[in-house]
N, C-alpha and C positions, 0 to 999 in steps of 0.2 A: 039674302044676299049680303046684308047689311051682318046679317048673324056670322054669316062665311068669313066674312070681311074680318070680323073684328077677331074671328078665332082664327087669325093668321099668324097673328103677333105672338099669339099665346101660344101657339104650337112653334112657332120658333123661338120662343123664349125655351119653351120646353125641351125643345131640340138642344138648345145652347145649354139649359141644366143636366141634361145626361149625356149632352159631350161632355165637360166639366166633370161629372161627376166619375167618370171611365178611367181619366187618368190617375184620380185622387183614388181609387179602390184597388189600381193596380201599383201606388206606390206602396200603400199598406204591407204587403208582399216581401218576406223577406229573399234578398239578393243569393243567387244559389252563382258560384264560382265553381265551372265542371270542373275545369283544368286544375285549379290552383288544390287547393286541402287535400281533396279525395285521391289525386295523382300521386302527391308527394307521401300520402299513409300508406298507398298500394307499395311503392316504389319501397320506401322505409320497409314494410312486413317482408316484402320479395326480398330484399339484401338481407335482415336478418333472418329470412327463412333458409335462405343458400347458406349463409352463416353456422347456422345449427348443423344443416346437414354436414357441411363440409367436417364441423368439430365431432359430430356423432359420425361420421366414418374414419376419423382420424384416430377419436379414442377406440375404435372395435378393432381399427388395425394393430393400435399400441398390444391393446387387451388380447388378438391373438398372436400379436409379436412373442407376449410377454408366459404365453400358452406355451408357445412351440420352444421358448427358451428352457420354460418348466419342465418339458418333456423331454428334451438334448439333456438337461442337465441328468434327468432322473435315468435316462437310459445310460449315459456315461458311468453314473453311479453304480447303477447293478452291472454294467460290464466290469467295471474296476474290484467290484465284491465279489464277481464270478472269476476275475483274476487270483486275487487274493486267496480266495478259497482254494484254487488249483492248485496256487505256489503251496499252499498248507498243508493241503493233502500231499504233495509230494515229498515235501518237506517229511513229514510223520511218517507214508512210507521207507523214505530211505534209511530214516531213523530205526524204523522197524527191522527193517532187513540186515541193517548195521548189529543191532542188539541182537538178533538170529545170528548171523554170522558169529557176533564175537560168544554169544552160547554156545553155540556149536565147536568151536576151537576151544573155550573151555572145559566142554564135555568132553572133549577128543584129547586135550593136555591129560586131564583126572584118567581117563581112561588108560592112556598109554604108560602114565607115573602109577597107578595101578598095576599094570601087567610088566612093569619092571619089578615090581618091589615085590612081586608072587615069584618071579624069577629066582630058582635057588642060587643062593651065592654060591655054592660050589660050584657053580659052572664058571665063572669067572673069577678071575686073581685080579690084584692091583696091577695095573700098566709096569709100577714103576720095580715091582720085582718081578715077574715073568711077561716082558714085553711079548707082543706075539709079532711071528717072524713074517716078512711082508710075502704072499705068496708068488709064486714064479708066474709071472704072466705068460700064458698058454689061450690056443684060442683065438675067436673072433668075437670084439662088442656084439656083433649082429646075432653071432648066436645065442650070445644072454637075453638080447633084447626079445629073441623071436620066442625063443620060452618063456620069458614074463608076458609078453605080450597073450600067449596062449593061456595062460594062468587068471587072465581078468576074469572076475566073476565068481570065483571060486571063494569058499568061504574063511574067515579067520577063526582058526582054535587056536588059544593058549599052549604052546610046547609043540605045537605040528610044524611037519616038514615034507608035508605032502603026500601023496599025488593029490589027495582030493580036499587038504584044507591045510593051510599055513598060517603060522604067527608072521615077523615082520621082519627077524632073524632066518628064521628055516626056510623063506621063500628066497630070501639072496644068497642064502647057501646052496639052496639045491640048485640056483638060477646059472651060478659061477661053478657049478659041478661039474653042470655042461661042459665046459669047455677047458676041465683039467683042472681048475682052482679050488682048494679046500680052503674054506673058511671057516674062523673059530663059529660058533655055534650061539652065541649071542651077541646083541648089538652091542655092549660094551665092549667086548672083544674083540670086535670086527672094527670099530670105530679107533683102533691101534694100529690095524694091518694096511699094508700098504702106503704110498706116498700124499702125505699130506696137501689137498690143493685150495685154495681159498671158494669158499662158494660161488663168490660171482665167476669163476674161474669152470666151474663144473663142466666135464662132458660128457653127452652120451656114454653110458655104462661106469662112470664112477658112484661111490655109493656116498649119501649123503645121510647125514645121523643130526638127530632132539638131544641135545644135554652135553654134558663135555667129554672130552677126552677119555677115555678109557671107565667112563663113568655114564655110557648114551644110553637112554630109553628106548628108542627107535629107529629104523634105518629104514633105507628106500634105497631107489637106482634109479637114479638120473638119466631122462628117455630124451630129454631134446625139448627144443620149442618152449623152454620153460618149465617144465614138467615133470612130475616123478611118480613110478610105478613104488606101489608097496601094498603090504595087508596091513590095511589100516586099522580095522575093530571091528568086534562083531557084529555092529551094524551096518557097514557097507563092504566088507571084506575084501576080496583083491581088484585094486582099482588105478586109473590113474588121474591125477590131481594136479592144479596148479601151485608151482612154486610160492605164487603171490600169496596163497591161501592161508600156508602155514609155511613161513621159512626155516630151512636148517640152520644147523649151527655149526656145523663141519663136515670135512667130504674127504676122500679118500679117494685114488687112485689104483686102482690094482690090476687090469689090463693097460 
C-alpha cells in the first residue's frame, strides 16, 4: 500500500507532464487558414479563366467576321469582274458587227461602182447635153409596187431587164413600164428623169439614187416604212433593204 501511495504522485506528475506536452506538440504544426489564401487563389484563377475565355470568344468572333468580310469582298470582286467581262464582250461584239456592216457596205459600193463602170458609155449622154424628159405620169404607184414585190428573190445579172433576172436600172425600167412610163435604160439617165425631191421627203414609188445627178451608178424604188427595193448585186439579187443601211444621195418622182 505504501508503494501504491507513493506511486500516485508520480502518476500525477506523469499526467501533468503528458498534459503539458500535448499543447506544445500541437503548437509546432503550421496554422492553416482554409478560407484566406486558398479561397483568393481559386477566385482569381476563376476570374482569369473567365476573362481568357471571353477574350478567346471575342478573338474567334473577330476572326469569323474577318473571314466573312474577306469572302464577301472576294464574291463582290468576282461579280464585278464577271460584269466587266460581259460589258467588254458586248462592246467587242458590237464593234465586230459594225466592222462587218462597214465591210459589207464597202463591198457593195465597190461592186456597184464596178457595175457602173462596166456599163457602156454609149448608153448614156451627159445630162447637160441631152437632158432626159420627165416621163408622163400614168397608172398607179400601187401597180408599180406590186410588180416590184413580185420580183423579190430573183437574180441580179448585169445588163438584164427581166423577167427572170435584172440589174438595178433594168428592174426600175420594167416596173414603171407596167403603168405606161418609159424610163431611160441606165441609172445615170433615170436620175435626171421626173421631178427632183429631197431624200428626206420621198414617198412610195419615188426613185432613189446613189451618185450624182446625171452620173448615178445605182437606182432603187422607195417602198415606204424607211425601205427601198432594188436589184442590189449578184450576191443579194432583188431585195428590200433599210434606207438607214445605205442612204441614197438623190431622188426623183415620176408618178
